[in-house]
C-alpha positions as CSV (number, residue, x, y, z in Angstrom):
1,M,0.0,0.0,0.0
2,E,3.0,2.3,-0.4
3,D,1.4,3.8,-3.5
4,K,-1.0,5.8,-1.3
5,D,1.9,7.4,0.5
6,S,2.4,10.4,-1.7
7,I,2.9,14.1,-1.3
8,I,0.4,14.8,-4.1
9,I,-2.3,12.8,-2.3
10,G,-1.5,14.8,0.8
11,L,-1.7,18.1,-1.0
12,A,-5.1,17.1,-2.4
13,L,-6.4,16.0,0.9
14,G,-5.0,19.0,2.7
15,A,-6.7,21.3,0.2
16,I,-10.1,19.5,-0.2
17,V,-10.9,18.4,3.4
18,P,-11.2,21.9,4.8
19,V,-13.5,23.0,2.0
20,V,-15.7,20.0,2.5
21,G,-15.5,20.5,6.3
22,Y,-16.5,24.1,5.9
23,M,-19.6,23.1,3.9
24,A,-20.6,20.5,6.4
25,I,-20.1,22.7,9.5
26,D,-21.9,25.6,7.9
27,F,-24.8,23.2,7.0
28,I,-24.9,22.0,10.6
29,F,-24.9,25.6,12.0
30,N,-27.7,26.6,9.6
31,L,-29.6,23.5,10.5
32,L,-29.3,24.3,14.2
33,V,-30.6,27.8,13.5
34,D,-33.5,26.5,11.5
35,F,-34.5,24.2,14.4
36,E,-34.1,27.1,16.8
37,L,-31.5,25.3,18.8
38,M,-29.1,28.1,18.2
39,S,-29.8,31.8,17.8
40,Y,-29.8,33.6,14.5
41,V,-26.6,35.6,13.8
42,R,-27.0,39.3,14.0
43,P,-25.0,41.3,11.4
44,G,-22.3,42.3,13.9
45,M,-21.8,38.8,15.1
46,D,-21.5,37.3,11.6
47,T,-17.7,37.6,11.6
48,R,-17.3,35.7,14.8
49,R,-19.3,32.8,13.5
50,A,-17.4,32.9,10.2
51,R,-14.1,32.9,12.1
52,T,-15.2,29.9,14.1
53,I,-16.5,27.9,11.2
54,L,-13.3,28.6,9.2
55,L,-11.1,27.5,12.1
56,L,-13.1,24.3,12.6
57,A,-12.8,23.6,8.9
58,I,-9.1,24.0,9.0
59,C,-9.0,21.6,12.0
60,C,-10.8,19.0,9.9
61,N,-7.3,18.3,8.4
62,L,-6.4,16.6,11.7
63,I,-8.6,13.6,10.6
64,P,-6.6,12.6,7.5
65,F,-3.4,13.7,9.2
66,N,-4.0,11.2,12.1
67,I,-5.0,8.5,9.7
68,S,-1.8,9.0,7.7
69,R,0.2,9.0,10.9
70,K,-1.2,5.7,12.1
71,R,-0.5,4.1,8.7
72,K,3.0,5.6,8.7
73,W,2.4,7.5,5.4
74,D,5.0,10.2,6.1
75,D,4.9,11.8,2.6
76,T,1.1,12.1,2.8
77,M,1.4,13.8,6.2
78,R,4.0,16.2,4.7
79,G,1.6,17.0,1.8
80,I,-1.3,17.7,4.2
81,I,0.8,20.2,6.2
82,F,1.5,22.6,3.3
83,P,-2.1,23.5,2.5
84,T,-2.9,23.6,6.2
85,I,-0.2,26.2,6.7
86,I,-1.6,28.3,3.8
87,Y,-5.1,28.1,5.2
88,V,-3.9,29.1,8.7
89,G,-2.0,32.0,7.2
90,F,-5.1,33.1,5.3
91,W,-7.2,32.8,8.5
92,V,-4.7,34.8,10.6
93,Y,-4.4,37.5,7.9
94,T,-8.2,37.7,7.4
95,F,-9.0,38.1,11.1
96,R,-5.8,39.8,12.3
97,H,-7.6,42.9,13.5
98,Q,-10.0,40.8,15.6
99,L,-7.4,38.7,17.3
100,T,-6.0,39.9,20.6
101,L,-3.0,38.8,22.4
102,F,-4.4,39.3,25.9
């Protein structure tokens, strides 16, 4: 099964999993709002929810990363890291004014 240990596969997983995770988490949040289990987002609070959903979507990369780690697919793990770093950099850059150190 060494053919699945590839940086290209890792890059694809690292780029696609957060996008799919974002869509799933956003769907769940909207479903909770529709069932009135969670309050509707006011316009000023929208950035906080977007920030949270994007961060959770980035964290979805932990799932394929841990699967790759258990199967000892080192190249796939390396491939997952590169898009994750890009997504984290984008997240920090986008929300830099809202992040506080203390």
